[in-house]
C-alpha positions in Angstrom: 114.0 109.5 129.8 116.6 111.6 131.5 118.9 108.8 132.7 119.7 106.2 129.9 121.7 104.1 132.4 118.4 103.2 134.1 117.0 100.2 132.3 113.3 99.8 132.8 112.9 96.6 130.9 114.2 94.3 128.2 112.3 93.3 125.1 113.5 90.1 123.6 113.7 89.8 119.8 114.5 86.9 117.5 116.8 88.8 115.1 118.8 92.0 114.8 116.5 95.1 114.9 117.0 97.5 112.1 114.1 99.9 112.7 111.5 100.8 115.3 108.1 102.6 115.2 105.8 103.5 118.1 102.1 103.9 117.4 99.1 104.9 119.5 97.7 103.5 121.7 101.0 101.8 122.8 102.0 99.5 120.0 105.7 99.2 119.1 106.8 98.0 115.7 110.2 96.4 115.3 111.6 95.8 111.8 114.0 92.8 111.9 116.6 91.4 109.6 114.4 88.4 109.2 111.0 87.0 110.4 109.1 90.1 109.5 107.9 92.8 111.9 107.6 92.1 115.6 104.8 93.8 117.6 105.1 94.6 121.3 102.9 96.3 123.9 105.1 99.3 124.8 103.5 99.7 128.2 103.7 96.1 129.4 106.9 95.3 127.4 105.2 92.1 126.1 105.4 90.6 122.6 102.1 90.6 120.8 102.7 88.9 117.5 104.5 89.2 114.2 103.6 90.6 110.8 104.6 88.0 108.2 104.5 88.0 104.4 105.0 91.7 103.9 108.5 91.3 102.5 111.0 88.6 101.4 113.9 90.4 103.1 114.7 92.4 106.3 112.6 95.4 107.3 115.0 98.5 107.3 112.6 101.4 107.8 109.1 102.2 109.1 106.7 105.2 108.8 103.1 105.9 109.7 100.4 108.6 109.9 100.0 108.4 113.6 99.2 112.0 113.9 95.5 110.8 113.6 93.7 109.8 116.7 94.0 110.2 120.5 94.4 107.8 123.3 91.6 109.6 125.2 89.2 109.5 122.2 86.4 107.0 121.9 87.8 105.6 118.6 90.6 105.9 116.1 90.3 106.5 112.4 91.7 103.9 110.0 95.4 104.6 109.8 98.2 103.4 107.5 101.8 102.4 108.0 104.6 101.6 105.6 107.6 99.4 105.8 110.7 99.4 103.6 112.9 96.5 103.0 116.2 95.4 101.5 114.1 93.4 98.9 113.7 96.8 97.2 110.0 97.2 98.0 107.6 99.2 100.3 104.6 97.5 101.9 101.5 99.4 103.0 99.6 98.3 106.1 96.1 99.2 107.1 95.5 99.7 110.8 92.0 99.4 112.5 91.7 100.3 116.1 88.6 99.8 118.3 87.6 99.4 121.9 88.0 95.8 123.1 84.3 95.6 124.1 83.1 96.7 120.7 82.5 94.6 117.6 85.4 93.7 115.4 85.4 95.8 112.1 84.1 93.9 109.1 87.3 94.3 107.1 89.4 92.8 109.9 86.9 89.9 110.3 86.9 89.1 106.6 90.7 89.1 106.2 92.1 85.8 107.2 95.6 87.1 107.3 94.8 90.0 109.6 96.9 90.3 112.7 94.9 91.3 115.8 96.7 92.7 118.8 95.1 93.3 122.3 96.3 96.4 124.1 94.3 96.6 127.3 91.1 98.4 126.5 92.0 98.6 122.9 92.4 96.2 120.0 94.4 96.8 116.9 93.9 94.9 113.6 96.6 95.1 110.9 96.0 94.2 107.3 98.4 94.0 104.4 97.9 96.6 101.7 99.6 97.5 98.4 103.1 96.3 97.5 105.0 99.2 96.0 107.8 98.5 93.6 110.3 100.9 91.9 113.6 101.2 93.8 116.6 99.4 92.3 118.2 98.6 95.7 117.3 98.2 99.3 115.2 100.9 101.2 116.9 103.0 103.9 114.4 105.6 105.0 110.8 106.6 104.7 109.1 109.9 105.4 105.3 110.4 105.4 104.2 114.0 104.8 100.5 114.7 104.3 99.3 112.9 101.2 102.8 112.0 100.1 105.3 109.3 101.1 109.0 110.0 100.5 111.4 107.1 100.2 115.2 106.9 100.0 117.3 103.8 99.1 120.7 102.4 98.4 120.2 103.2 94.6 120.7 106.9 95.4 117.2 107.9 94.4 114.4 109.6 96.2 110.9 108.6 95.2 107.6 110.3 96.0 104.5 108.1 96.3 100.8 109.2 96.5 99.5 107.6 99.7 95.9 107.1 98.5 96.7 104.7 95.6 100.5 103.9 96.0 101.4 105.5 92.6 105.0 106.8 92.3 104.5 110.4 91.1 108.1 111.5 90.9 111.7 110.1 91.0 114.7 112.1 91.9 117.4 110.2 90.3 121.0 110.4 91.8 119.8 112.5 94.7 123.0 111.2 96.4 126.0 109.3 95.3 125.5 106.0 97.0 122.7 105.6 99.6 120.0 108.0 100.8 120.3 107.3 104.5 117.9 109.7 106.0 114.9 112.0 105.1 113.5 114.6 107.6 111.4 117.8 107.7 113.2 121.0 108.4 110.7 124.0 108.5 108.9 123.8 105.0 111.6 121.7 103.3 112.7 118.1 103.2 116.3 117.5 104.0 118.2 114.3 103.0 121.5 112.8 104.2 123.5 110.5 102.1 126.5 108.1 102.2 128.3 110.7 100.1 128.7 113.0 103.1 126.2 115.6 101.9 123.1 117.1 103.4 120.7 118.4 100.8 117.6 120.6 101.0 114.6 119.9 98.7 111.5 121.9 97.8 108.2 120.2 98.7 106.0 122.2 96.4 106.1 122.7 92.7 106.1 120.2 89.8 109.7 119.1 90.3 111.9 118.4 93.3 115.2 120.4 93.1 118.1 120.7 95.5 118.0 124.2 96.8 121.2 124.1 98.8 123.6 121.6 100.4 126.3 121.3 103.0 129.2 118.8 103.6 129.9 118.5 107.4 133.6 118.2 108.1 134.8 114.6 108.6 131.6 113.1 107.1 133.1 111.9 103.8 132.2 108.3 104.6 128.5 109.1 105.1 125.9 110.8 107.3 123.6 108.5 109.2 121.1 110.8 110.9 119.6 114.3 111.0 117.6 115.7 114.0 116.0 119.2 113.8 116.1 120.9 117.2 114.8 124.5 117.5 116.6 126.7 115.1 119.5 124.1 114.6 119.9 120.6 113.4 122.1 117.9 114.8 124.1 115.7 112.5 125.9 112.4 113.0 127.7 110.0 110.8 130.9 108.0 110.3 132.7 110.4 112.7 133.1 110.5 116.5 131.5 113.9 116.9 128.0 115.2 116.9 127.9 118.5 114.8 125.3 121.2 115.2 124.4 123.5 112.3 122.1 126.5 111.9 118.9 125.8 109.9 119.0 129.4 108.5 122.4 129.4 106.8 123.7 125.8 107.3 126.7 127.1 109.2 128.2 125.0 111.9 127.6 126.4 115.4 129.1 123.7 117.6 130.5 120.2 117.8 130.1 117.7 120.7 132.0 114.6 121.5 129.8 111.7 120.6 130.9 108.1 120.3 134.0 106.2 119.1 134.6 105.4 116.4 131.4 106.9 115.0 127.8 107.9 115.9 125.1 105.6 114.4 121.9 107.5 115.1 120.1 110.4 116.8 116.6 109.9 118.4 114.4 112.7 119.7 113.0 111.0 122.9 111.2 113.8 124.7 109.8 117.3 124.1 109.9 119.6 127.1 108.1 123.0 127.0 108.2 125.6 129.8 106.0 128.6 130.0 106.3 131.5 132.5 102.9 132.7 133.9 102.4 135.8 136.0 99.7 136.2 138.6 98.7 139.4 140.4 96.3 140.4 143.2 94.9 143.7 144.3 94.2 142.1 147.7 97.9 141.3 148.7 99.5 143.7 146.2 101.8 141.0 145.1 103.0 139.7 141.7 104.1 136.0 141.5 106.0 134.3 138.7 105.1 130.7 137.9 106.9 128.2 135.7 104.7 125.6 133.9 106.6 122.7 132.3 104.9 120.2 130.0 106.4 117.2 128.2 104.9 115.0 125.5 105.4 113.4 122.1 103.1 115.4 120.0 104.0 115.9 116.3 106.5 118.7 115.5 105.2 122.0 114.3 107.4 121.7 111.2 105.9 118.4 110.2 102.4 119.8 110.7 103.1 122.9 108.6 104.8 120.7 105.9 101.8 118.3 105.8 99.4 121.3 105.6 101.3 122.7 102.7 101.3 119.4 100.8 97.5 118.9 101.5 96.9 122.4 100.1 98.9 121.6 97.0 97.1 118.3 96.7 93.7 120.2 96.9 94.9 122.5 94.2 96.0 119.6 92.0 92.7 117.9 92.6 90.8 121.0 91.7 92.8 121.2 88.4 92.2 117.5 87.8 88.4 117.9 88.4 88.4 120.9 86.1 90.0 118.8 83.4 87.4 116.1 84.0 84.5 118.6 83.7 86.0 119.9 80.5 86.3 116.4 79.1 82.8 115.6 80.2 81.5 118.6 78.2 83.5 117.5 75.2 82.0 114.1 75.5 78.5 115.6 75.8 79.1 117.6 72.6 80.4 114.5 70.8 77.4 112.6 72.0 75.0 115.3 70.6 76.9 115.2 67.3 76.6 111.4 67.3 72.9 111.6 68.0 72.5 114.0 65.0 74.5 111.7 62.8 72.4 108.7 64.0 69.2 110.6 63.2 70.5 111.4 59.7 71.5 107.8 59.1 68.0 106.7 60.2 66.4 109.1 57.7 68.7 107.9 54.9 67.9 104.3 55.8 64.2 105.0 55.6 64.6 106.6 52.2 66.7 103.7 51.0 64.0 101.2 52.2 61.3 103.2 50.4 63.4 103.1 47.2 63.9 99.4 47.6 60.1 99.0 47.9 59.5 101.0 44.7 62.1 98.9 42.7 60.5 95.7 44.2 57.0 96.7 43.1 58.3 97.5 39.6 60.1 94.1 39.5 63.4 95.8 39.2 65.0 94.9 42.5 67.7 93.0 40.7 69.1 96.4 39.6 70.0 97.2 43.3 72.6 94.4 43.4 74.0 95.3 39.9 75.4 98.8 39.7 76.3 98.6 36.0 72.7 97.5 35.1 71.3 100.2 37.3 73.5 102.8 35.5 72.4 101.7 32.1 68.8 101.6 33.1 68.9 105.2 34.5 70.7 106.4 31.3 68.0 104.9 29.1 65.3 106.5 31.3 67.1 109.9 31.0 67.3 109.5 27.2 63.5 108.6 27.1 62.7 111.6 29.1 64.7 113.8 26.7 62.9 112.4 23.6 59.4 112.8 25.1 60.2 116.4 26.1 61.4 117.1 22.6 58.2 115.7 21.1 56.1 117.7 23.6 54.9 114.5 25.3 56.5 115.2 28.7 53.0 114.8 30.3 53.4 111.1 29.7 56.2 111.1 32.3 53.5 111.8 35.0 51.0 109.3 33.5 52.7 105.9 32.9 49.4 104.3 32.1 48.7 106.7 29.2 52.2 106.1 27.9 51.6 102.4 28.1 48.4 102.7 26.1 50.1 104.8 23.4 53.0 102.3 23.1 50.5 99.4 22.7 48.7 101.4 20.0 51.9 102.1 18.1 52.8 98.4 18.3 49.4 97.5 16.7 50.0 100.1 14.0 53.4 98.6 13.3 51.9 95.1 13.0 49.3 96.3 10.6 51.8 98.1 8.3 54.0 95.1 8.4 51.1 93.0 7.1 50.4 95.5 4.4 54.0 95.6 3.3 54.4 99.3 4.4 56.9 98.7 7.2 59.6 100.8 5.3 57.3 103.8 5.8 58.0 103.7 9.6 61.5 104.7 8.8 60.3 107.7 6.7 57.0 109.1 8.1 57.0 112.0 5.5 56.5 109.5 2.7 53.4 108.1 4.5 52.0 111.7 4.6 52.5 112.1 0.8 
């Protein structure tokens, strides 16, 4: 790690390599200009296979949630990785890791296109996931932060995707003029570098991403290719022979180092070395000794962990609001259901009354009136007139005794027939003359 001139081994590839990603427990991904993603055992430097069918173009960038799991653990959780391509799309990959002596997971066994890689005592199964569309040009960079995936492309836009379902939840149009070449975490913010020679700082929380501040490193008018946060500073390289160092606090340049000619293509953080000073004392020998303990490793950066925690917290708050909205909606639906039940009950009562009315009309031989509104209207008007006449004559009791009314009408008809035979029919029109 300290001497780049000492080559430990060569890894042959079929095509030009555009991107690389290392994943526990020792699997190297290489995004190529063609023929998909090559997989290698990083310990043995051996090729292990190729992921095909994820894209129709070259793979330009890679990202994963490899902060999950440990080489010394008994198992790994199901992880995800994402690849970006110059075919304008992002592909999600599901990664299953298990002990070589254990049973193959059911999802890996059932997927005929799954790629299975053997890495000593481990096996890794990789399955194709969602295909995410949205960018209008080729992808250049990916950054996975907590539940959110950030992407930058040659269309100058930054997109934010929800990892759980692949939905694009926000688009920052014209984040840079030209390409968005790099996305990285600096403290609790996301910084982007573009082909317009600008470095921009974006807020992670809130409803909308906004550029909080920006800086244009001298000589980077043709583009910035990489950002690397180191301590309280960040290193910058681009289409310029120097590597420039800026302060994270105020974005002021602190130094410049000779890099490569004619320009510097990339910056890679290879190792993290941490030294701690420990004091030991003894009453026995009355001495104090100073010890230096140095550790090195590739654990996730503190800034990335803090940023992921902030985003997870915001996602929990968003989920709580969403669940609150769902509960409110459920209450509204319950109220609507109760109102609907009440209406259904009223309808049933009205239907029962209507059925009883139909039965009455049918027993009276008047069911034809129900299909003829005009006839029914005329019938009810005659009935109302008859009731009025009977009440005027003091015979309203007949309204409650139809049989007695029928008997009286039959009697009146017989009287009419008798008077007609006697030639006294005209007296029916003048009852007073009959009394005289």
